[in-house]
C-alpha positions in Angstrom: -42.7 -20.0 50.2 -41.9 -20.5 46.7 -44.1 -18.8 44.4 -44.2 -17.7 40.7 -45.4 -14.0 41.2 -46.5 -11.5 38.4 -45.3 -7.9 39.5 -46.7 -5.9 36.7 -48.6 -6.8 33.8 -46.9 -7.4 30.7 -44.9 -10.3 29.0 -43.4 -13.5 30.4 -40.5 -11.5 32.0 -43.1 -9.6 34.5 -43.3 -12.8 36.1 -40.6 -14.0 38.6 -40.2 -16.9 40.5 -39.4 -15.8 44.5 -40.8 -16.0 47.9 -43.8 -14.8 49.4 -45.3 -14.7 52.5 -47.8 -18.2 53.4 -51.6 -17.4 52.7 -53.9 -16.5 55.6 -56.5 -18.8 56.6 -59.5 -17.5 57.1 -62.2 -19.3 59.8 -64.2 -20.9 56.7 -60.2 -21.7 54.7 -59.0 -24.5 54.2 -54.5 -24.5 53.9 -53.3 -26.7 51.1 -49.7 -27.8 50.3 -49.6 -27.9 46.6 -48.8 -31.1 44.8 -49.5 -29.9 41.3 -51.1 -27.1 39.8 -52.4 -27.2 35.9 -51.4 -24.4 33.6 -54.1 -22.8 31.3 -54.2 -20.0 28.6 -56.4 -17.8 31.2 -53.0 -17.5 33.2 -51.3 -15.8 30.4 -54.1 -14.0 29.9 -54.2 -12.6 33.3 -50.1 -11.7 33.2 -51.0 -9.9 29.7 -53.8 -7.8 31.9 -56.6 -8.9 29.4 -59.1 -9.0 32.7 -57.5 -5.9 34.6 -60.9 -3.7 34.1 -63.2 -6.7 35.2 -60.7 -8.3 37.4 -58.9 -5.5 39.4 -56.3 -7.4 40.9 -53.9 -5.9 43.7 -50.2 -6.4 42.4 -48.0 -8.0 43.0 -50.0 -11.9 42.9 -49.5 -15.2 42.5 -50.5 -16.5 39.3 -52.2 -20.5 39.0 -55.6 -21.4 38.6 -55.7 -25.2 39.0 -54.4 -27.3 41.8 -54.2 -30.5 43.5 -52.8 -31.2 47.1 -52.9 -32.2 50.6 -54.8 -30.0 53.2 -52.4 -28.9 56.3 -54.7 -26.7 58.3 -58.2 -25.6 58.4 -59.6 -22.9 59.4 -62.1 -22.6 62.7 -65.8 -22.7 61.1 -64.6 -25.4 58.2 -66.1 -28.8 58.6 -66.0 -30.4 55.5 -62.2 -31.5 55.3 -59.3 -32.0 57.8 -55.6 -32.5 57.8 -54.6 -35.1 55.6 -57.1 -34.7 52.7 -56.1 -35.2 49.4 -58.1 -32.3 47.2 -58.4 -30.4 44.3 -59.9 -27.1 43.1 -60.4 -24.0 40.9 -60.0 -21.2 43.3 -62.3 -18.2 43.5 -61.5 -15.8 40.8 -60.1 -13.5 43.2 -58.0 -15.9 45.3 -55.8 -17.3 42.6 -52.4 -18.3 43.2 -51.8 -22.0 42.6 -48.3 -21.8 41.4 -47.1 -21.7 44.7 -46.1 -23.9 47.4 -49.1 -23.3 49.8 -52.5 -21.9 49.1 -55.5 -20.9 50.9 -59.2 -21.2 49.6 -62.8 -21.2 51.0 -63.9 -24.8 51.6 -66.8 -24.2 49.4 -64.5 -24.0 46.2 -62.5 -28.1 47.3 -63.4 -31.1 46.6 -61.7 -34.4 47.3 -59.5 -35.6 45.2 -60.7 -38.7 42.7 -59.1 -41.5 43.9 -58.3 -43.4 40.9 -55.8 -40.5 38.9 -52.7 -39.2 40.0 -52.5 -35.5 41.7 -50.9 -34.6 38.2 -54.0 -35.8 36.5 -56.2 -34.3 39.2 -54.6 -30.7 38.7 -55.3 -30.9 35.1 -59.2 -31.3 35.9 -60.7 -28.1 37.7 -61.1 -25.2 35.3 -61.4 -27.4 32.1 -63.8 -29.9 33.7 -66.0 -26.7 35.7 -66.0 -24.9 32.3 -67.5 -27.9 30.5 -69.8 -28.8 33.2 -71.4 -25.2 33.6 -71.8 -24.7 29.8 -73.0 -27.8 28.7 -75.0 -29.0 32.0 -75.8 -25.6 33.7 -76.3 -23.2 30.8 -77.1 -25.4 27.6 -79.2 -28.3 29.7 -77.9 -30.6 27.5 -80.1 -33.7 27.0 -79.7 -37.3 25.4 -80.2 -37.1 22.0 -79.2 -33.5 21.1 -76.5 -32.6 19.0 -73.6 -30.6 20.6 -70.4 -28.9 18.5 -67.4 -28.6 20.8 -64.5 -26.3 19.3 -60.9 -27.7 19.4 -61.6 -31.0 20.5 -57.7 -31.8 21.6 -57.6 -28.8 24.0 -58.0 -28.8 27.6 -62.0 -28.0 27.2 -62.7 -29.8 24.5 -61.1 -33.0 25.5 -63.5 -33.0 28.9 -66.1 -31.6 27.2 -66.4 -34.2 24.4 -66.6 -36.8 27.5 -68.9 -35.5 29.3 -71.7 -34.8 26.5 -71.3 -38.4 25.6 -72.3 -39.1 28.8 -74.9 -37.1 28.7 -76.0 -39.1 25.6 -75.4 -36.3 22.8 -74.0 -36.5 19.4 -70.7 -34.4 19.9 -69.0 -33.1 16.5 -65.5 -31.6 17.3 -62.8 -29.8 15.1 -59.3 -30.6 15.7 -55.6 -31.3 13.5 -54.7 -34.3 11.6 -52.4 -35.5 14.3 -55.1 -35.3 16.7 -58.2 -37.2 15.0 -57.5 -40.6 16.7 -57.4 -38.8 20.3 -60.5 -36.8 19.7 -62.1 -40.0 18.4 -61.2 -42.1 21.5 -62.5 -39.4 23.7 -65.9 -40.2 21.8 -66.5 -37.7 19.4 -68.8 -38.7 16.6 -68.0 -35.7 14.0 -64.4 -35.2 13.3 -63.5 -32.6 11.4 -59.9 -31.7 10.3 -60.1 -27.8 10.3 -57.0 -28.0 8.0 -58.9 -29.8 5.0 -62.4 -29.0 5.9 -64.9 -26.1 6.9 -66.8 -27.1 10.0 -70.0 -24.8 8.4 -70.1 -26.9 5.3 -70.5 -30.3 7.6 -72.6 -29.1 10.4 -76.4 -28.4 10.7 -79.4 -27.8 12.8 -76.9 -28.4 16.2 -78.7 -27.8 19.6 -75.6 -26.6 21.1 -72.3 -25.1 20.5 -69.3 -24.4 23.0 -67.7 -21.8 21.1 -63.5 -21.3 22.3 -62.3 -19.9 19.0 -62.0 -16.2 17.4 -64.8 -13.9 16.2 -64.9 -15.7 12.4 -65.5 -18.5 14.1 -68.3 -17.2 16.5 -69.9 -15.9 13.2 -69.8 -19.2 11.4 -71.1 -21.3 14.4 -74.3 -19.1 14.6 -75.0 -20.5 11.5 -74.7 -24.3 12.5 -77.5 -24.1 15.0 -80.9 -24.6 14.6 -83.5 -22.1 15.7 -83.8 -22.2 19.7 -80.2 -23.3 19.7 -77.6 -22.0 22.3 -74.1 -20.7 21.2 -71.9 -20.5 24.9 -68.7 -18.5 24.5 -65.9 -18.8 26.8 -63.7 -16.9 25.0 -65.7 -13.9 24.1 -67.2 -11.1 23.8 -68.7 -10.7 27.6 -72.3 -9.9 27.8 -73.8 -7.8 30.1 -75.2 -10.7 32.1 -71.7 -11.3 32.4 -71.0 -8.2 33.9 -73.6 -8.4 36.2 -73.0 -12.0 38.0 -69.2 -10.7 38.3 -70.6 -7.9 40.1 -68.5 -5.5 38.1 -68.8 -1.6 38.3 -71.8 -0.2 36.7 -69.8 1.6 34.1 -68.5 -1.7 32.4 -72.2 -2.8 32.2 -72.8 -0.8 28.9 -69.4 -1.6 27.5 -69.8 -5.6 27.7 -73.2 -4.4 25.8 -71.3 -3.0 23.1 -68.8 -5.3 22.6 -71.4 -8.2 22.6 -74.1 -6.0 20.3 -73.2 -7.5 16.7 -73.2 -11.3 17.7 -76.6 -11.1 20.3 -78.3 -9.1 17.3 -77.3 -11.9 14.5 -78.4 -14.5 17.3 -81.8 -12.9 17.9 -81.8 -12.6 14.0 -81.6 -16.4 13.9 -83.4 -17.4 16.6 -80.9 -18.6 18.4 -79.4 -17.9 22.3 -75.8 -16.4 22.8 -74.1 -16.7 26.5 -70.7 -15.6 27.8 -69.0 -18.0 30.0 -66.5 -17.0 32.7 -66.3 -20.2 34.9 -66.5 -19.7 38.4 -65.3 -22.0 41.5 -67.4 -24.5 42.6 -66.6 -27.6 44.9 -70.1 -29.3 45.0 -69.6 -29.4 40.8 -66.1 -30.7 41.5 -67.7 -33.4 43.8 -69.9 -34.6 40.7 -66.9 -34.2 38.2 -65.1 -36.4 40.8 -67.6 -39.2 41.0 -67.5 -39.4 37.0 -63.6 -40.0 36.9 -63.5 -42.5 39.7 -66.4 -44.4 37.4 -64.2 -44.1 34.2 -66.9 -42.4 32.6 -64.7 -39.2 32.4 -60.7 -39.4 32.2 -57.6 -36.8 32.4 -55.9 -36.3 29.5 -52.6 -34.6 30.0 -50.0 -33.6 27.8 -47.3 -32.6 29.7 -45.7 -32.0 33.3 -43.5 -29.9 34.0 -41.0 -29.4 37.5 -42.2 -26.4 39.2 -38.9 -24.5 38.3 -40.5 -24.3 34.9 -43.7 -23.2 35.3 -42.9 -19.8 32.9 -41.8 -22.5 30.3 -45.1 -24.6 30.9 -46.9 -21.3 30.6 -45.2 -20.4 27.1 -45.9 -23.9 25.8 -49.4 -23.8 26.3 -49.6 -20.3 25.0 -48.0 -22.2 21.5 -51.4 -24.1 21.3 -49.6 -27.5 20.9 -50.9 -28.9 24.0 -53.2 -32.0 23.6 -55.4 -31.6 26.6 -53.4 -30.2 29.7 -50.1 -29.0 31.1 -49.5 -29.4 34.4 -46.5 -28.7 37.1 -45.3 -31.1 39.6 -44.6 -28.8 42.8 -43.9 -31.6 45.2 
């Protein structure tokens, strides 16, 4: 099958278009013909080797973390899906590879595709949708009437998180550039801060939750906008010991994560707020909840551009540029 393959960690010249064997289908697996694949900054970070200590892939690997497609074969123990089903997923972190014509995944990672959206729109959802769900619903336990600050509201996670938080009934603040103010307002943002003209720290106070996706400087300022008892959930780091434990990382890495996150955890404790690092996990059950939100019109995918499959490397470069509004997708079929 055709695929985009990472042979060695490094820059984009280490990724090639080539032929790979069709994936093995284990008893609990579903083989999916890929129709579309979402492109994420995570793909570039994996390519660059940013996670090679905690996610030691055996190279070469096929890149790609979002998929929408059609089931073509199922394993002997699969009961939830059948050939012909239209599905979408974020594969388990150890079985990525959606930049290909086929991918095999455990059935627990899959959900039926929302009926009201295209394959390309569906492929834009899993990683960012699950990230927003696990941050706001699972970890933060966001409730009606609370205030949440979603950073980078026009990005992939931001566009989904704003809509999810509004569905819960929260007041949502976000940051964006001037050209994207109307977009985030249309998604439901109540307080929009143009980061080119304002500092969010001067505007936001006594927030219950911060969904952090930016740099260390922004992280420090974000702690100061939380009220006592508030929670900061970061998807950009630093990783904390709880993350290393949940991931099942080698014991030697756990002290390292403790050191990396020591200052932010100390500052959070001093301010009487919580700090958590989230590395989103696959979940077909949670995707099923998200499917219901999409099909009922509560949440809509936001897709910036769709690239042809042969331009996957160009799509990755576009995501890295930081110019995308919402998600970028490659169309495979």
